[in-house]
C-alpha positions, -999 to 999 in steps of 0.1 A, spaced: -471 -12 -647 -494 -40 -640 -509 -61 -612 -477 -59 -590 -465 -27 -605 -429 -36 -612 -413 -23 -643 -398 -37 -674 -401 -66 -698 -376 -95 -704 -362 -118 -730 -367 -155 -735 -346 -165 -765 -364 -197 -774 -382 -180 -803 -377 -174 -840 -360 -196 -865 -347 -229 -852 -311 -221 -860 -313 -189 -839 -334 -206 -812 -309 -234 -807 -281 -210 -804 -299 -191 -776 -317 -220 -759 -287 -221 -736 -293 -186 -724 -306 -204 -693 -289 -184 -667 -292 -192 -631 -279 -158 -619 -304 -143 -595 -332 -120 -606 -309 -91 -598 -282 -81 -622 -251 -104 -618 -214 -98 -623 -197 -118 -651 -169 -142 -648 -142 -156 -671 -146 -193 -669 -174 -218 -663 -180 -224 -626 -152 -200 -618 -151 -168 -596 -173 -137 -596 -165 -101 -603 -153 -97 -567 -126 -124 -573 -140 -148 -547 -146 -185 -552 -181 -198 -557 -201 -204 -525 -209 -238 -510 -239 -242 -533 -227 -249 -569 -237 -264 -602 -218 -296 -599 -203 -315 -628 -227 -343 -638 -258 -327 -621 -289 -327 -642 -318 -302 -640 -353 -300 -654 -366 -265 -662 -403 -258 -665 -419 -224 -673 -431 -199 -698 -419 -176 -725 -439 -147 -740 -438 -120 -766 -463 -95 -781 -480 -122 -802 -480 -155 -782 -472 -173 -750 -454 -207 -750 -448 -232 -722 -417 -254 -722 -398 -282 -705 -360 -282 -708 -336 -309 -695 -300 -301 -690 -268 -317 -676 -237 -299 -663 -205 -311 -681 -175 -294 -666 -176 -257 -676 -205 -263 -700 -241 -274 -699 -259 -297 -723 -295 -287 -732 -324 -308 -746 -357 -293 -755 -380 -319 -740 -414 -303 -748 -426 -269 -760 -462 -259 -767 -456 -243 -801 -427 -266 -811 -402 -238 -819 -375 -251 -816 -390 -286 -819 -389 -311 -791 -356 -331 -791 -335 -302 -802 -301 -300 -784 -273 -276 -778 -244 -269 -754 -233 -236 -738 -209 -224 -711 -217 -209 -677 -202 -189 -649 -208 -187 -612 -198 -161 -585 -194 -162 -547 -231 -155 -542 -242 -185 -563 -252 -161 -591 -247 -181 -623 -248 -168 -658 -250 -186 -692 -240 -174 -727 -229 -139 -716 -257 -133 -692 -287 -129 -715 -308 -147 -688 -303 -145 -651 -313 -163 -619 -299 -176 -586 -295 -210 -570 -314 -214 -537 -296 -220 -505 -299 -258 -508 -286 -260 -543 -317 -277 -555 -339 -249 -571 -335 -217 -591 -357 -192 -609 -346 -174 -641 -357 -144 -661 -339 -125 -689 -314 -98 -681 -329 -73 -705 -361 -59 -691 -368 -36 -721 -368 -60 -751 -397 -78 -767 -393 -112 -752 -398 -126 -717 -395 -157 -696 -401 -171 -662 -388 -206 -655 -381 -227 -624 -353 -253 -624 -352 -283 -601 -322 -306 -597 -326 -342 -606 -325 -365 -575 -316 -402 -570 -334 -430 -553 -367 -413 -553 -401 -429 -556 -439 -422 -553 -434 -417 -515 -412 -387 -521 -443 -366 -522 -464 -367 -490 -489 -346 -472 -507 -316 -488 -493 -291 -513 -504 -256 -521 -503 -253 -559 -499 -222 -580 -515 -226 -615 -508 -209 -647 -533 -218 -674 -536 -207 -710 -565 -214 -732 -574 -195 -764 -611 -198 -755 -604 -173 -727 -597 -136 -731 -566 -134 -710 -533 -146 -725 -531 -168 -694 -546 -166 -659 -534 -177 -625 -551 -196 -598 -544 -219 -568 -556 -252 -555 -547 -279 -529 -532 -313 -537 -533 -340 -511 -513 -372 -514 -538 -398 -503 -513 -426 -506 -480 -431 -526 -490 -429 -562 -524 -413 -557 -533 -377 -551 -565 -357 -547 -571 -321 -558 -594 -297 -541 -602 -261 -533 -595 -244 -566 -594 -206 -561 -599 -185 -592 -621 -159 -608 -622 -180 -640 -644 -210 -648 -624 -241 -641 -653 -264 -650 -640 -293 -671 -604 -287 -661 -602 -289 -623 -631 -306 -605 -634 -305 -568 -624 -331 -556 -606 -351 -583 -584 -382 -576 -556 -391 -600 -526 -415 -602 -490 -403 -604 -456 -419 -607 -422 -406 -596 -391 -420 -611 -358 -425 -593 -345 -391 -606 -377 -373 -595 -394 -371 -628 -431 -369 -623 -456 -384 -648 -492 -394 -648 -502 -428 -664 -533 -412 -681 -515 -381 -693 -486 -385 -718 -486 -347 -722 -476 -342 -685 -439 -335 -677 -428 -328 -641 -402 -331 -614 -403 -334 -576 -375 -320 -556 -354 -346 -537 -367 -334 -503 -403 -335 -515 -409 -298 -506 -415 -286 -541 -427 -299 -575 -431 -284 -609 -453 -296 -637 -460 -287 -673 -490 -300 -693 -480 -294 -729 -498 -307 -759 -488 -310 -796 -460 -326 -816 -435 -312 -841 -459 -325 -868 -490 -310 -852 -480 -280 -830 -507 -270 -804 -503 -237 -786 -540 -234 -776 -541 -251 -742 -513 -255 -717 -508 -255 -680 -480 -250 -654 -482 -260 -618 -458 -252 -590 -465 -270 -557 -451 -263 -522 -455 -288 -494 -475 -275 -465 -461 -277 -430 -471 -271 -394 -458 -244 -371 -444 -222 -398 -425 -193 -381 -414 -158 -392 -378 -170 -393 -386 -186 -427 -394 -151 -441 -365 -131 -427 -339 -123 -452 -333 -109 -487 -351 -125 -516 -346 -123 -554 -380 -120 -571 -390 -127 -607 -425 -121 -619 -447 -124 -650 -479 -104 -654 -504 -105 -683 -537 -89 -694 -561 -98 -721 -542 -87 -751 -511 -107 -763 -490 -75 -760 -503 -67 -725 -476 -83 -705 -446 -76 -684 -416 -95 -669 -402 -80 -637 -374 -85 -613 -363 -70 -580 -351 -76 -545 -373 -80 -515 -361 -76 -479 -384 -90 -451 -382 -92 -414 -395 -121 -393 -430 -106 -391 -433 -103 -429 -429 -65 -431 -404 -52 -456 -395 -34 -488 -395 -44 -525 -368 -27 -546 -376 -31 -583 -351 -31 -611 -353 7 -614 -344 12 -578 -380 22 -568 -388 11 -532 -423 -1 -522 -435 -14 -488 -447 -50 -487 -466 -70 -461 -468 -108 -458 -492 -125 -434 -479 -160 -427 -502 -188 -417 -492 -218 -396 -491 -241 -427 -467 -219 -446 -493 -203 -468 -496 -165 -467 -513 -134 -482 -492 -107 -498 -499 -71 -503 -478 -45 -521 -476 -7 -516 -505 -7 -492 -531 -20 -517 -562 -37 -506 -557 -63 -533 -542 -95 -519 -521 -121 -536 -518 -156 -522 -486 -176 -517 -466 -203 -499 -431 -208 -486 -412 -241 -485 -406 -257 -451 -369 -250 -456 -376 -213 -462 -356 -212 -494 -383 -207 -521 -416 -189 -522 -444 -186 -548 -470 -159 -551 -500 -156 -575 -530 -135 -580 -560 -159 -582 -582 -130 -594 -575 -103 -619 -563 -70 -605 -593 -47 -603 -575 -17 -618 -546 -30 -638 -566 -60 -651 -537 -84 -650 -528 -118 -635 -494 -123 -620 -471 -151 -608 -440 -145 -587 -411 -168 -578 -388 -157 -550 -355 -174 -541 -338 -165 -508 -303 -152 -511 -275 -170 -492 
């Protein structure tokens, strides 16, 4: 299949004519990366008849989604803002690299939620799951065999936040696309240290690609965090981000272009996890929904993948992909919450980190897979 050898491809419906795209923009489905049961009414019960769990999409809550879409011809990065309104959700396209649909486009759709906090939108064409804190989700499409794919992370807007919400050091997963490079996009990691509120320093980029001119080591930059957690940089109007209210995770999209002058040539996604001390195996133990995106050099060399991963407290477990195939996994956890990850006994290692709360993990390949010649990014959400 590809770098992580999961199977399938998925759908991200923000493509095509604007009329079609607006109708399907609200396919944002927060129903785990495994297949979810459907429900009858927004925010109502699941296919087992139980009420939703304690973690829900509350009326009035707002979310910012940042991630990528892909098909056989192109890759696009997007930022989407949404607000829950009763049994519906209002959607605004805040930024998108190829402007289709254009920034500022809006729509409304309904959603459902089951007892396992699996939530579906617009009939379940995209699926994901809320984390155990109710503050983060990852989504992919429900159809792993069609011609479109997505991988997006949603973070709930907070209140009363400021520059000091971010603190300490963050491990950052990077997805970078540049038409000057052969690969559709490549993945990398770096460290980001908050030197003082409003000022951070990047260092230690890890990649087999040439970052010269994009990430220097070290590099100091200013940032601003609004009350709702929105992350901006005074010198970068093209940067859109959000910091989780507990400061443990942030997401960022650097997206260029306007509806008048679309620009799909350079774009970046960053997902940061706050490092910790004394990370224990209890953070790993449990069942995880996993969503992944892997790409090679050709635009049509990509795959979107989903599955379920079961880990014990020493990081040993099994990945069950969407076809039911089981593969052994091993995760070697460091004291700061970073780890190395291997699949199916391969010598090739991926790098990752887990939040201090143990609810969300990120995994990337900072080098191309030596055999499959792909880069991969994985988002894992622990099931309740």
